[in-house]
Each structure stands twice: as structure tokens, then as C-alpha cells.
N, C-alpha and C positions, 0 to 999 in steps of 0.2 A: 572351469570351462577350458577344454582345451581348444587350437585353432580352430579343427574342423568343425566342431559344435558351433564354434561362435561364428563361423563361415556362413554355415548352413542355417543358423538362427537370423544373422544379417539379410541373408537371401528371401527368409520367410517372411521376414517384418522389416522390408527395407522402409527407409525415410522419404515416405512421399508427403512432403511439404514445403512451403514458401517457394515453390517453382522449381524445387529439385529434383531431379529427375534419376533414378535409381538403376545403374546397370551393372552387370559383371563383364568383365575383361579375362578370356580365358585362351591361353597359350598353352598347346598341347607340342613340345617340343621333342619327341621321341627320335626323330631323326636325327639328333645331335648324341645319342646313348651308345652308338656303337663303335665308338674310336675314345680313346682315354684323350686325346687333344678336345673331344666332342663335350664329354664329361667335364673339363676343367672348364670349358668354355659356357657351359650352363650356368656354373656355379659362379662365374664373372658376370655372366649378363641379369643373372637375379640380382646381383649385387647394384650392376649398375640401373637397371628398372625401378628399385626400390628408392635408391638416390634421388633418382629424374623425376620422381613424381611424388616426391616428399614436399610435405604444404601444400599440394592442388587436391586436397579432400581425397585421395585414393588409398587405399591399404594394400599391399601385397601378400597372399598368401602362397607361400610354398609347400602343397602336397606332396612335391617329388620333385627332383632336379629336373624332371622332365614335363611336369605338369604345375604351372603358375595359374593361379587366379586372382584379379586385382578387382577391390570393390570402387565404384564410380559413384560419386554423387554429385550432380553438376547440374548446369543450362544445358537443354538438349543442345543449342546451337553450337556447346563446346564440348560434348561427348565424342564426335567425330575426330576432334582434335587429339584426344587421349589414343585414338586406336590408330591414326596415322602417326604419332609422335613413338607410339611403341614399336610398329614397323620400322619407322626411321631408325630408332637405337637398334634393333636387330639388326636391319641390313647392315650399318654402320661396324657392328661388330664382327659379324661374318665376313666381312671384307677385310678386317683388319687381322683378324685372329686364324678364320679357318677360310682364306680363300679357295679352297678346292669345293668348298660348300656354295658360295657363292653363284646362285644361277640354278642350283640343282633344288633348291630348297622354295616350293610356293608358301611365301609368307601369307598369303592370303589365305589359304588353308588352314595355318596353323593356328592363325590368330582368328578369333569370333568376341563379337561382343554381344550380349543377349539382353535387352530391353526387360527388365521384372514386372513393369506394369503390364506384359502380355505373355511374356515367356517363363515366367517363374519356378513352373514345374519342371520345363526342360532345364533350365538351371541347377534345379537341386539334383536332377536326375543324373546330370552330365558331372557335376562336382562329388557326387556320391559314388560314381563308376571310377571319377580317375583317383578319389582317395583310395577304394578299394586297389586301384593296379599300383599304388604307390612304390610298396614294397617291392614287387616284381621287376619294377622300371630301373630302380636303383643299384639293381644287383652287377657286378663286375662282370658276371657272365655274357651278359650285352655286346661285350668289346670283340669287334670284328675287323678282319684283314682288309686293307686295300683291293679293289677290282684292279687286276693284270690281264695282260695280253694271254696269258696261259689260260686264263679263266674261260676266255673264249674259246680256245682250242678245245677246251675241256666239253663245252656247250657242243660245239661240231662234231666231237667223237661221239658224242651220247646221242646225236640225231642219227649218225651213221649206223650206229649198234642197234639203235629202240626202233627206227622208222618212222614213217608218216603217225600211223595211228597210235603206237605205243608214245611216240613222243608227246603228240596233241592230247592224248589222255591224260598224260604225268604235267604238260607245262602249257597248256593253250587253253585260254577260258574264251567264251563267248557271252555278251549281253544284248538283250533285243532292244531294239529302236520302236518305239510304238508311234502312231500316226493318231491324233484325235481329230474327230470331226464332232462338231456343234449334235449333240442328239444322239451321238453313238459310244458305244464302249470305246474302250483304247484298244487298239489292233496293233500286232506286230507288223512291222515293214520289212525288218531286215535283221542281223544279227550282226554285230560287231566283233570280230574274233583279235585276239590279241594274247603277246605272251604274259603270263603271270609270274612277277618279279618274286612273289611272295613263295609261288610254288619252285621257284628256281633256287631261293634261298634255302627252303626246305628239304628239297630232293639232290640239288647238284652242286650247288656253291653255297655249302653249310659254313656260317661263319664268314661269309665275306659281304662287304660294305659296298654295294653296286654301284650308288648312284653318287660316289661323292670322287671319284675319278674323271671328271666329264668327259675328257677325249674318250678314254678307253670306254666309257660307257655309251657312247653315242658310236663308236664302233662295233659294240655288242647288239645294240639295237639294229644295225644294219644287218650284221648277221642273222638275229630273230627275222628279220624282215624276208630274207633270203631262205629261211626254213618256212615261213608261214605261207611263202609265194609256191613252193613246192608243195607243201601238204593240203594246201587249203582244199581241191577238190576231191581230196579222199575226206576228207573230216566235214562236209557239208553236204546237205542232200541238192542234188543235180539243180531242183527249182528253185532253190533257197538263195535269197539274194545276201550277198555277203559286203560288209563295211570293214576295209581292211585299214590302220591307221598304221603308215609308214613313212619314211624319212623320204624327201623328195628325191635324194642320191642315188634309192634303190629302183627308181623306175627305170634308171639309165643302166643298170644292170644286166649282164647276160641272164641272169635267173630270171627277171621280168620280160624280157623278151621271149626266154621258152616258155612262161605262163602265159605270153598274150598268144603264142600259136598254138599252145595246147587248149587254149580258148577259142581255137578258130578266129583269130584274129578279130574277136567282138568281147568286149567287156561289160557288155549290156547287164551281167548279172551281179555287177561289182561295183560298189562306190568305195572312193579311197579318200581318205580324211589325212590332212597334212596340217601339223601344229603352226601355228601364226608365226612362233619364233621361227621356225624352220624358212616359212617364206619370205620373212624380213631379211633373214641372213643369204637365202638363195633366191632373188626375185626372177631372175630372167629365168633360171633353171625350172621354177615352179612356172612360169607362163608356157615352157614347153612341155612340161610334164602335164599342165592340165589341159592344153591342145591335144594332146597325144590322145589321153583318156577322153575326153568328151569326143574326139573324131573317132573314136573305136565303140561309142555309145555309152561308157561308162560315166559316173557322176564324181565331182568331186568334189569335197567339204573342209570348209576351212573348222579347225579342230582347235580347242582352249582359249578361245577368244573370252577374255574377262569384259565386263561392263563398262570398265572405265576406259578401255582401249575403242569402244564404238564409234565415239565420235571421231575419232583419230586417225583412223585409218577410213580408207574410200572402200569397202568392200564391194560396193557393186561394181566399180572399176575391174575387180578381180575377178569378176564373173564365175562366181563360183555355183554350182547346183544348190548346195547348202551351208550353212553358216551353224556351226554349235557354239551356242554360249554355255559358261560354265556357271551353275547356280551355288551361292553361297547363302549360308544362313545368316539373314538380316537385308540381305542386298536388295530386297524387293522394291525399296522406293527409289533406287538408283534405276533400277531398271525401267519403273513407271515413268522416269524423267525421259526417258528416251523413247518413249512411245513413238514419237513422230517418226523418229529414222527406221524404228522395226516396219513402220507401216510402208515407209519409203522401200525399204529392200523387198518386202513382201510385193509390192505392186511391178518390182523391176523382175518378178519372176523367182526369187529366192525362196527356198523352203528355210524356216527358221527351226531350228530344233534347240531344246532345253536340255542340257547334260549335268551329269550327278546331281539328278533332282533325288533326295535322300530324304524329303519330308511332305509333306502335304501343302506345306503354304508356298514351295517351288511351284508344286503340279498347279495350283489356282492362280498362282501371279503369273505362269506362262501362258494358260488358258487365257486370262484377263488380256493379256498382248498379244494374242492371236499368233503363238507359237504353235507348228503344227503337230511337230515331233517332239518326245521326251525319252528320257534315256537317264535310270537310276535305279538303285536299290529299291525306292519308294515305287518306282513304275513297275518294276519286276510282281512286287506284290498286287498290283492291280491289275496284272494282267491275266486273262481268262483263256485266251485261246491261242497255241502256240504255232499256227500256221502262219507264213509269212504272206503279203500280199505283193503285187506288182509296183514296181517302181510308178507306173503311169497313172495310179490309184492314188499318190499323193504330193505330184507334183502341181505347185501352185495352192496348196491348202494352207488356208487362212485369207486368202484375198478375196 
């Protein structure tokens, strides 16, 4: 029996006895396959992980350099320690061997732990898919060049040549944000518009690793903000409400000022999403941007909030119109423990949105907690009506 068959057999028939709880820890590390240094890091990290968990009732299966699966059979109260220890080892090695990646990789998205008492089929499907992809992931063809300032110039040049409509067709994407009200079907309330990194890599920046030169990547996102602000009116319907995920810095640019004037000094058809990390680094600037936008009739959302940060940051004091929490498989119990805090936010008039909802569990958990809005691939499947509804119809949802 080869390793894949052995792993599949363990998942199909896990040891559920004597109080032992079976889990699999899945790491999808494809982010690191785009450079020679990253590939060397993957080999060293797998060795480190195997050494660290030796003797703890865990076994590591290397489906490929980028796909690791660890079987865990332990007491339930100790399983969370396996996940946190894995993240700790990953962050330590990134900081020491790949400092350019530090802060650019979301360790919460690339590590997930699956309880085989409830999600055995999901674990099997995921392992089989990763095993099927293994041969492709390990190819040298994944090597990519580092993002440089000249690549930003290339984006600007392409925009000038293509114009709003063609550039938007190639490189901009949108995803609907839907409203939930008890007893009614999901209904789209607005579309979030954003630049697609995958499309840029496919058509314009072929062979370029965009995320791991942090300073240049941030400059690139500011450039893309300017393009979206110029192009947005030409790519959405006049009555359509748009949500734009931009940098705080971009609010004070000449392009934003022009955008605001073009909107007749009213931003009531726009929602602006600011990432929580950007807010923490530029707090005073965020307050000024928030006041400007809300003063012109627009709304402000705090984006990218992880459940672990919910009790750390006084979100109500930031006075946003919306808070977007990221869903992750298996994080339902952590969200449920924060029910009282979510209730407090809603009572203060903040709309709660659950983003990255890619499975039914996320949708059901969010509904149970009183979230008023949802976004993600699973939500796309559930939506049946394409027309947006006015902002006034969702303010205060869930109170």
C-alpha cells in the first residue's frame, strides 16, 4: 500500500476510541512554489514539521512539496495546540528563511484542520484533489520572477493603451454581496469590484511573483486603485451600488478627488472597504478618510477581520458602516463564542458581513449569529436575482 492509499484508508477508517479524536491537518503551500528559494523552504519546512511532531501521535504525508497532510489522533482539547504549533513553526521559518514573504502569506488560509467525525468526505475529496495535482506543483516551471517597479509601469502602459472597458474585461472582476433577511431568499445588494491578480499573471505579468516584494506590491495596489477609480463608472450600471476595496492612501490622491467630483460630490452609490492591517498602520489617515466618505454619503467597511481579532479591536469606536469577517472552515465554534460581541456591534448600527463563504457551514453559522450580509463562492451559487437593492434596505439588518 502506497502512502496515498494509506492516508485515504486512515481518513476512511479513523481511530475513534478511548477518547481519541481523529483530525487531519492540511497545508496548501503553493504560495511558496514560485521561486527557487521558496522550493528550498518547502523541503526544509516539511522536515521541520516531521521532526517537531515526532512522538505526538501525528504522521506527516507529503503529497507534494506544496501539499502536506498530517494525521492527528489526540484528545479534543489538545488538537487546537497542533494547529497553533504548526502555524508557529511556519511563521518562524518564514521569518528566518523568507523574510520577503512575512506578512504576505495568510497562514490561516493555507492551514486547515478537519474533524473526521463530521467532515470525513470533505477530507477525502481534498486529499484526492491535492494528490492529483501533486505532479504539476513540483515542476520547475513554477519558478517566477520577483515583482519590480518596471512591472507597475507595464500595468500603467497597458491601461493607457486598452482604455477603461477593455482593461476592465481583462483584469477587473466583481463579486456580489448579498443581503439575508429571515424568511426571504438571499438578494444581491452590491458588487465588489477588484483587480484580479490571477488575470494579471495570465495576461500581463506572466511569470511574475507579485506578492512577495511587499513594498512594490503595495505600490502596485495603489496604482490599481487609481485605475479602478477612473474606470468604475464605465463598467457598472448607473444605478448599481459598488464596493471598492482600496488603500487608505488612495483616498487622498488626485484620482480620488477627480472621482468624487465626477460623482457630483456624492458617494452614496459607493461602499469603500479598508483592510484592517492598513487601518492599524495608518489610523489617523483612516479616520480622515472615513469622515470624508461618510460626509459625502458613502459608506465605510472594515475588511479582512479574522475572528481572533474581534475582541482585540474596538470596532464600534472606528464607527464603520460595515464589518466584514473572514470565514474559514472549522472556525464556526470560535465565531459562536463571540456572539455577545456581534450582538453589541449590530445594536450600535454596524452591518455584519461574512466574507469568503465557500461552504454551506459558513452560511448557516453566519445566519445563526445574525450576520446580515454574505459574500463568497457558495453565495454566488445561492443567488438567483442579479439586480442590486438600495443601501437603505439593508442598514441595520439583524438588529
